[in-house]
VOVEXPA-94507 format. One record per residue (C-alpha): residue number from 1; residue in one letter; chain; x, y, z. Coordinates in nm, 3 decimals. Example, Ala and Ser with C-alpha at 12.3 -4.5 7.8 and 13.67 -1.06 7.14 Angstrom:
REM residues 2
site pos = 1	code = a	unit = A	u = 1.230	v = -0.450	w = 0.780
site pos = 2	code = s	unit = A	u = 1.367	v = -0.106	w = 0.714
This chain:
REM residues 77
site pos = 1	code = m	unit = A	u = 10.116	v = 9.324	w = 11.284
site pos = 2	code = l	unit = A	u = 10.224	v = 9.672	w = 11.381
site pos = 3	code = t	unit = A	u = 10.399	v = 9.744	w = 11.712
site pos = 4	code = k	unit = A	u = 10.375	v = 10.067	w = 11.909
site pos = 5	code = d	unit = A	u = 10.738	v = 10.132	w = 11.821
site pos = 6	code = d	unit = A	u = 10.652	v = 10.123	w = 11.450
site pos = 7	code = l	unit = A	u = 10.462	v = 10.452	w = 11.476
site pos = 8	code = d	unit = A	u = 10.777	v = 10.637	w = 11.572
site pos = 9	code = s	unit = A	u = 11.021	v = 10.437	w = 11.363
site pos = 10	code = p	unit = A	u = 11.131	v = 10.506	w = 11.005
site pos = 11	code = a	unit = A	u = 10.900	v = 10.394	w = 10.726
site pos = 12	code = h	unit = A	u = 10.918	v = 10.369	w = 10.344
site pos = 13	code = l	unit = A	u = 10.640	v = 10.477	w = 10.110
site pos = 14	code = q	unit = A	u = 10.602	v = 10.361	w = 9.754
site pos = 15	code = y	unit = A	u = 10.320	v = 10.403	w = 9.502
site pos = 16	code = e	unit = A	u = 10.248	v = 10.070	w = 9.346
site pos = 17	code = p	unit = A	u = 10.022	v = 9.988	w = 9.049
site pos = 18	code = i	unit = A	u = 9.660	v = 9.906	w = 9.125
site pos = 19	code = s	unit = A	u = 9.589	v = 9.549	w = 9.010
site pos = 20	code = g	unit = A	u = 9.535	v = 9.550	w = 8.633
site pos = 21	code = e	unit = A	u = 9.681	v = 9.900	w = 8.574
site pos = 22	code = q	unit = A	u = 9.977	v = 9.966	w = 8.352
site pos = 23	code = a	unit = A	u = 10.151	v = 10.212	w = 8.587
site pos = 24	code = h	unit = A	u = 10.507	v = 10.157	w = 8.716
site pos = 25	code = p	unit = A	u = 10.599	v = 10.159	w = 9.085
site pos = 26	code = s	unit = A	u = 10.742	v = 10.486	w = 9.208
site pos = 27	code = d	unit = A	u = 11.074	v = 10.547	w = 9.376
site pos = 28	code = v	unit = A	u = 11.075	v = 10.472	w = 9.750
site pos = 29	code = t	unit = A	u = 11.039	v = 10.773	w = 9.981
site pos = 30	code = e	unit = A	u = 11.174	v = 10.741	w = 10.334
site pos = 31	code = f	unit = A	u = 11.006	v = 10.909	w = 10.626
site pos = 32	code = a	unit = A	u = 11.139	v = 10.955	w = 10.983
site pos = 33	code = s	unit = A	u = 10.829	v = 10.787	w = 11.122
site pos = 34	code = l	unit = A	u = 10.536	v = 10.575	w = 11.021
site pos = 35	code = r	unit = A	u = 10.312	v = 10.860	w = 11.141
site pos = 36	code = e	unit = A	u = 10.469	v = 11.098	w = 10.887
site pos = 37	code = a	unit = A	u = 10.444	v = 10.841	w = 10.605
site pos = 38	code = v	unit = A	u = 10.073	v = 10.780	w = 10.677
site pos = 39	code = h	unit = A	u = 10.007	v = 11.153	w = 10.691
site pos = 40	code = w	unit = A	u = 10.177	v = 11.203	w = 10.355
site pos = 41	code = a	unit = A	u = 9.991	v = 10.906	w = 10.194
site pos = 42	code = m	unit = A	u = 9.654	v = 11.027	w = 10.317
site pos = 43	code = n	unit = A	u = 9.701	v = 11.392	w = 10.228
site pos = 44	code = n	unit = A	u = 9.865	v = 11.362	w = 9.882
site pos = 45	code = e	unit = A	u = 9.702	v = 11.220	w = 9.573
site pos = 46	code = a	unit = A	u = 9.864	v = 10.904	w = 9.435
site pos = 47	code = p	unit = A	u = 9.979	v = 10.909	w = 9.073
site pos = 48	code = a	unit = A	u = 9.718	v = 10.779	w = 8.827
site pos = 49	code = g	unit = A	u = 9.672	v = 10.401	w = 8.839
site pos = 50	code = t	unit = A	u = 9.866	v = 10.359	w = 9.169
site pos = 51	code = h	unit = A	u = 9.803	v = 10.348	w = 9.540
site pos = 52	code = a	unit = A	u = 10.028	v = 10.404	w = 9.840
site pos = 53	code = v	unit = A	u = 10.201	v = 10.113	w = 10.015
site pos = 54	code = i	unit = A	u = 10.409	v = 10.166	w = 10.326
site pos = 55	code = r	unit = A	u = 10.665	v = 9.932	w = 10.473
site pos = 56	code = a	unit = A	u = 10.705	v = 9.978	w = 10.854
site pos = 57	code = a	unit = A	u = 11.033	v = 9.926	w = 11.039
site pos = 58	code = s	unit = A	u = 10.905	v = 9.588	w = 11.167
site pos = 59	code = g	unit = A	u = 10.862	v = 9.473	w = 10.803
site pos = 60	code = a	unit = A	u = 10.484	v = 9.503	w = 10.809
site pos = 61	code = v	unit = A	u = 10.347	v = 9.608	w = 10.466
site pos = 62	code = l	unit = A	u = 10.048	v = 9.841	w = 10.480
site pos = 63	code = g	unit = A	u = 9.815	v = 9.881	w = 10.186
site pos = 64	code = p	unit = A	u = 9.531	v = 10.130	w = 10.135
site pos = 65	code = r	unit = A	u = 9.284	v = 9.961	w = 10.371
site pos = 66	code = h	unit = A	u = 9.534	v = 9.949	w = 10.659
site pos = 67	code = l	unit = A	u = 9.641	v = 10.305	w = 10.591
site pos = 68	code = e	unit = A	u = 9.286	v = 10.430	w = 10.629
site pos = 69	code = e	unit = A	u = 9.248	v = 10.241	w = 10.957
site pos = 70	code = i	unit = A	u = 9.577	v = 10.379	w = 11.096
site pos = 71	code = w	unit = A	u = 9.492	v = 10.730	w = 10.976
site pos = 72	code = s	unit = A	u = 9.155	v = 10.717	w = 11.155
site pos = 73	code = s	unit = A	u = 9.319	v = 10.598	w = 11.476
site pos = 74	code = l	unit = A	u = 9.581	v = 10.877	w = 11.462
site pos = 75	code = q	unit = A	u = 9.307	v = 11.138	w = 11.424
site pos = 76	code = g	unit = A	u = 9.160	v = 11.063	w = 11.765
site pos = 77	code = p	unit = A	u = 8.796	v = 11.085	w = 11.874
């Protein structure tokens, strides 16, 4: 579960293989905030056969479905 503090705390993004794909995980990229990491993940194409996974400061692991929900909530009405 994400906390309000997570949005402004450092986060790590990594591209991980989609189930059944032969791709290798990417290096971890650190962002100053979860907001920045989500923005990056939603505006940059993942390498072939991978999807973005973000680890929040609280330890929460956010996969593609969660990233889309967070992105929508950050966009406002």
